[in-house]
Every structure is written in structure tokens, then in C-alpha cells.
C-alpha positions in Angstrom: -15.9 7.1 9.9 -13.0 5.3 8.1 -10.5 7.3 6.0 -11.9 6.3 2.6 -15.4 7.4 3.7 -14.1 10.7 4.9 -12.3 11.3 1.5 -15.5 10.3 -0.4 -17.6 12.7 1.7 -15.2 15.5 1.1 -15.4 15.2 -2.7 -19.2 14.5 -2.7 -20.1 17.5 -0.6 -22.3 20.0 -2.5 -20.6 23.3 -3.1 -19.6 25.7 -5.8 -16.2 24.1 -6.3 -17.2 20.5 -6.3 -16.3 20.0 -10.0 -13.0 21.9 -9.6 -11.7 19.8 -6.7 -12.8 16.6 -8.4 -10.7 17.7 -11.5 -7.7 18.4 -9.3 -8.1 15.1 -7.5 -8.1 13.3 -10.9 -4.9 15.0 -11.9 -3.1 14.3 -8.6 -4.4 10.8 -8.4 -2.8 10.1 -11.8 0.6 10.1 -10.1 2.4 7.8 -7.6 1.1 9.8 -4.6 -1.1 8.0 -2.1 -4.4 9.6 -1.1 -4.8 10.3 2.7 -7.1 12.4 4.9 -5.5 14.8 7.3 -6.6 18.0 8.9 -10.1 17.4 7.5 -9.0 17.4 3.9 -7.5 15.2 1.3 -3.7 15.1 1.4 -1.4 13.3 -1.1 1.7 11.7 0.3 4.9 10.1 -0.9 5.9 7.6 1.8 5.2 9.5 5.0 5.9 12.9 3.4 3.0 15.3 2.7 3.3 16.6 -0.8 0.1 18.3 -1.9 -3.5 18.8 -0.6 -6.7 19.5 -2.5 -8.9 22.0 -0.7 -12.1 23.9 -1.2 -12.7 27.2 0.6 -15.5 29.8 0.6 -14.2 31.9 -2.3 -11.8 29.6 -4.1 -10.3 26.1 -4.3 -6.9 24.9 -5.0 -3.7 22.9 -4.2 -1.6 23.3 -1.2 2.0 22.3 -1.8 3.5 21.5 1.6 7.0 22.4 0.4 5.9 24.7 -2.3 8.7 27.2 -1.4 11.0 24.9 -3.3 9.0 24.8 -6.5 10.3 26.8 -9.4 6.9 28.3 -10.0 7.4 29.3 -13.7 3.8 30.6 -13.9 4.1 32.8 -10.8 0.9 31.3 -9.4 2.0 30.2 -5.9 1.1 32.3 -2.8 2.2 31.8 0.8 -0.6 29.7 2.2 -0.9 31.7 5.4 1.3 34.8 5.5 3.2 35.0 8.8 2.3 31.5 9.8 3.7 29.1 7.1 7.2 29.2 5.8 7.3 26.5 3.1 3.6 25.9 2.2 2.4 27.5 -1.0 -1.2 27.7 -2.4 -2.3 27.7 -6.0 -5.8 29.2 -6.0 -8.6 28.7 -8.6 -12.1 30.2 -8.8 -13.3 28.2 -11.7 -12.7 24.8 -13.3 -11.8 26.5 -16.6 -8.7 27.9 -15.0 -7.2 24.4 -14.5 -4.7 23.6 -17.2 -4.0 19.9 -16.7 -0.5 20.2 -18.2 0.5 23.0 -15.8 -1.0 21.4 -12.7 0.6 18.0 -13.5 4.0 19.7 -14.0 3.8 21.4 -10.6 2.7 18.2 -8.9 5.5 16.2 -10.6 8.1 18.8 -9.5 6.7 18.6 -5.9 7.1 14.8 -6.1 10.7 15.1 -7.4 11.5 17.5 -4.6 10.0 15.1 -2.0 12.4 12.4 -3.1 
């Protein structure tokens, strides 16, 4: 299956967070980042650098910032993606689409892009 088909399948899959990950995808796609598919999920890159991923899990969905440790995190929403395993990756979790504030999400993504430069 080609990359674009894998990405489409990821976002078309039925699940409780389908609308939420679609909303996050729209926000991230409205930047200069390129959409890719790595580790069975959509990853957004700047050049060859991984910047952010959009993921759905059993009990939540969210954004993975690959170098999130360097984000200022003014809202205090970022968590270590896998305590004890990851050093730089941070995860912003959501449980409903109503929790997504487009201005805040965009600000975090734009800061991540600036840091990737």
C-alpha cells in the first residue's frame, strides 16, 4: 500500500476519535510541514526532521511533539510520551474534539517548527 493510501486509511478508520484526529490533521496541515507515514501513524516533517505526529489511542488522541521538551508549554499540557523511554518527545492528550483550541494547537505547532529550524 502506498504512503498516501496508508495516511487516508488511518484517518478514515472508524473510532471514537476520528473527528478529533481529523481536526488536528487540518490544523497541522495548514503549516509548511509535509505529511508522511512512519511507525504506522501520520508524522509531519520539516525536511527530514520529524516535528509532530497525530495519533489516536484507546482512551485518547493527540499530538506527539518529537522535540517537545524544547517547547515553552505555556498551558502546561505536555507530558512525557513514554516515561523512562523517551527523553525529548512530549504528548498533548485530548479526549474530545471540544478540547481542541485551534489557536493554542497552532501556536504549539508553529513553535515546534521554529525549533526544528
